[in-house]
N, C-alpha and C positions, 0 to 999 in steps of 0.2 A: 458938741455931742451928736447933733443931728447928722453932721457930716460923717462922723465916725460910724454911726449906725448905717448910713447909706453905703459907706465903703465896705462895711462888714457884710451887709446883705449882698452887695455886688460880688464880693469875693466868694461868699458861700454859694451864690448862684453859679459862678464860674467853676467852682469845685464840683458842684452837682452836675453841671453840663458836661464836664470832662471826666466824670467818674468812669464812663465806659470807653473813653478815648485813650488808647494805649498802643505802644509798640509791642507786639507779641513775637517772641522768639522761640525757636525750637531747634534742638540739636539731637541727632541720633548717631550713634556709633555702633559698629558691628558688635554684637554680643549684649547690647543693652536690653533690659527686660521690657516687656510690654505685650500688648495684644496685636500681633501682626504676623504675616507670613511672607517669606522671601523665597524667590526663585532666581538664581544667579545666571540663568542661561543667556540673558541679554546683557550681561556684565556683572561682575562680582561687586556687590554693594559694600562699600567701606564706611562711608559717612554721608549724612545729609544735614545741611543747615538751611533754615528758612526764617524769614521775617515778614510780618505783615503789620503795616501802620494803618490803624483804623481811622486816622485823620486824613493823611495824604492819599490813602489807598494804595500805597506802594507795596508791591509783593515781590519778595526775593526768594529764589530757590537755587541751591547749589548742591550738586551731588558729586561725590568722588567715588570712582570705581577702582579697585585694586588691580585692574587689568586695562587693556586698551582696545576693547572690541565694540563698545557701545557707539552707535551712530545716531541715536536719538531716542526720544521717549514720549509717551503720552502721559498727561497728568490731570487729575481732578482732585480737589480738596474740599473739605467742608469743616463744620464746627463739631466734629466728634464721631458720628457714625461712619460705617464704611460707605464711601461715596458710590460704590457700585449699585446698580439697579435703582437709581433715583432720577427718573426722567423729569425734565422741565424745571430743574433746580440749579444745576451747576454748569460751568463751562468746562470743556475738555480742551486742554492745550496740547498742540502738536509741536514738539521741539525737535527740529531737524538740524543735527550737528554733523551731517555727512561731510560738509565742507566746514572745517573748523574756523576758517576765516570769514564765514558768512552763515552764522547760525540763524535759522529762520523760525519764527513763532507764528502760529495761526490758532485762533480761538473759535471754537464752535460750541453751540449749545449741546450738552451731553444728552444722547438719546436714551440712556438708561440700560443699554444692552451690555452684556459682558463681552465687549468687543471694541475694536477701534474704528467703528464704521460711522461715527457721527459726522464725518466730513462729507459723506454721501447720502446718509439717511438721517433726517432730522428727528423722526419720531419712531422709536422702537416699540411702541405699544400697539401699532397696527401693522398689518402685513405689507410687504413691498417697501421700496425706497421712497421716502417722502423728501421733499425739498429740504436740503440741509439748512440749519439755522446758523449761518455765518455771523460771528460777532465782530471780530477784527482779523485782518490778514497782515502779512508781513510788510506790505506796502503802505499800510495806514500810518500816517504820521502821529507822533506824540505818545502812543501808548507803550512803545518799547523803549525803555530807558537805557538798558545795556544788555549785551549778551557776550558770552565768552566760552571757549572750549580750548583746553590745553592738555598736553601730555607731559609728564615729568616723573622720573624715578619709577617707570613702569606702570604709572597710574594715569587715569583720565578724569578730568573734572569738567563738568558742563554746568554753566550757571547763567542766570538771567535775572534782571529786575524789570518789572513792568509797572505802569500806572494802571491799576485795575478799576479805576473809577467807572469807565464806560461799560466794562464787563459786569460789574456789580449792579449797575443801573439798567442793564439790558432788560427789555421786555421780551420774554421768550416767545418764539413763534408757536411752540407747543407747550403750554403751561402744564404743570404737574397735575395729573388727573385727580389726585387727592387734595388739591388746593394748597399744598405746602408752598411756602414763598420761595421766590428766586433768590439764590445767594451769590451765584457767580463764581468768584475765586477769592475766598476770604475765610478766616477762622478767628477764634478768640481764645478763651482759656483752654479749650480742647481742640484737637485737630484730628481729622480723618483723612487718610491718604489712599489714593488709588493711582499707582504709578507703574507703567509698563515700559521698560527699556527694550531696545531691539539691536541685534547685530547688524541688521540691514534695514535702512529707513529710506527705501526707494520711493521718492516723492517727486511728482511734477506739478507745476503750477500754471494757472492761467495768467495772462498778462496783468489782470486785475489784482493778482496776489492770492486768490483762493486756491485751494488744492484741486488739481485736475485728476490725479491718480495717486494711489498710495498702496504700495505692495511691500510691506515689511516682512521680515522673517527673523528667526532666532530670538524669540520672545522670552522675557523674564518678567518678574513683578515684585513690587513691594506694596502690600495691602495692609493697612493698619487702622485701628480705631482708638479713639479717646486718648491720644497722646496728650500729656499735660504740657502746656507751653509756659513760658516765663513772661508775664506782662510787666512792662516798664511804664510808669506814668509819663504821660506826654508833657510837653513844655507848658501847655495851658494849666495843667494840674499843678506843676511846680510854681508857676506864676501866681496862681490862686493861693497856694500855701504861703508864698512870700507876702501877699497882700494881707492875709490873716495875721501873719507875724507882725507886720507893720502896724496893724490896728492895735494889737495887744501891747506893743512897745509904747505906742502913743498913749494908750490908756494908763499904763503904769507911770508914764511921765506926768 
């Protein structure tokens, strides 16, 4: 009896601990309803697929354009509101797919401006360019799991998967002036998106991997708020449910 009680308590604890641990998935297709704005100048948006695993911190983003003009994009996400104008809370990812065989990712602390200048100005709340808050560059080992860019049937797909652990644990150089917490690059039941693709993603890098110059042109955007995601229980939750079931079966026997 005591053993069954302990097992039940352990399973319940496991279920409680994993209640907020899930794989969140989001899919958007052109024409879907929602609160968002689209400009196709940087590439005609057709579909977006994303996943975020709150346990492993793996973040996936895959966007398909119905043309083949996009050379890269910047991306910030959060858990619902429009990520724009939120300094000191989010990472801004620079995705350079100019060379499809060598897609390069660089992550900076987002400076809060309605611009792509975080790579050279870390704090948009004060005048002038402040030291950029570099989080990870394309030479850093470990955080980039996969990248891909391909053309087929007149369409272009650019995708990546990263381990966002270090991004989400980053201590921002310029914390949010309103003391809102740092999120990095993650979301949960809701998703906010601030994505800007470009026809030209002219970027040079220092040998260290950080951005040296960035001169994009042909800008479009996909800005949206409070997209509902689909949470899937993690393996720990399923294991906990199995333990509870085992306890119940033993009790009946």
